[in-house]
C-alpha positions, 0 to 999 in steps of 0.5 A: 883099415887099421894102421894105427892105434887111435887116441884113447882120450875119454870122450863124454865121461861117464860113471858105471850107472850111465854106461849101463843105461847107455848100452843096456848091459849090467855092470857085472857083465861090463866087468867080465868084459873088462877082466877079459880084455875085450874093452879098455880099462877105465880111467881111475879118478880115485881108488873106488871111482872109475871113469868111462868114455864113448869108447866103452859105449861103442866097444860094448855095443860092438861085443853085443852085436857080434854075439847076437849077429854072428853067434860069436861067444866071448872066448870066440871074440877074444881069440879073434881080436888077439889074432887067433883063427876062427874055430868056425866060419865067421861072416865077413861082416863081423870083421869091421866089428872086430877091428872096432874092438881092437881100436878101442883096447889099451893103446899099447896093444898095437896091431892085432896079428903078426904074421909070424903067428900065421906061420904054424897053420899057413907056412906060406903066409908071409909070401902070400901076405906080401904078394897081397900087399904088392897088388894092394889088397891089404896092408902090412903094418910094421910093429915092435913084434915084427910085420903085422896085420889087421884082423880082416888082412889076416883072414884074407891071408888065411882064406888064401891059405885054405884056398892052397890046401884045397889045391889052388897053388903054383902048381896050377898057376894059382898065386895071390897075384891073380886076385888083383882082379877083385879090387876093381870089381869090388870097387865098382860094386861098392861104388855102385852100391854106395851111390844107389843107396844115397841117391835114395836116402840122402835127405829123406831119412835121418842118419841113424835110420840109414846106418841101421839099413846099411848094418842090415843090408851089407851082410845080406848083399854079400850072401845075395852077390855070392849066390849070383856069382856061384851061379854064374861060375857053374854056367860059364864052366858049362858053357866053356866046356861045351864048346871046342874053342880054347879057354880065353 
């Protein structure tokens, strides 16, 4: 989780030609990324000499994968890393890449989303954020602009705000505190997945292949697990309503 800006010292310094080769991206496209604030400004070794580093490579790769895998436009990516709401549903797997971009931007940008910026759309955002922080679901960051959240944590607050709009509110005793159950459940599933993956791959395939497998598998397994939960939910609702026993 992104709690502080990383060091921006350049590693593996390179010029534009090498950056093009490393990322498979034309220099004019790279310049568009820079002008739009999606990747950091290069260091200047002279008036006409720009120096790039590994953070530029990783940021460009993250942008291209967001465009390809999540079908996000540059404008949507920019809006999201600036803390704005998504115009359409964004897959959960995209938020790691969005936070990678935030981590690679200029040092002064700081945390991505202030809680106050969420209040117009979600009036209970501050209360919800503090409730979710209290049970360990997210972290609130102190910034120069006030209390702030990482991109993925802000999205958790927005999701709960949408749940409120759908009627899951205090009137039905739905409060963020009930989500504490998900911490242990997510940790249990994640631990099992990590152990199972390592048992079957460690020492048998190289790191790049393993990383590629995880990158493709996690979004798929989110969908797989979501469908299983949905089926279980409706099955149990039917079972509970078909009996005269009180709901446990």
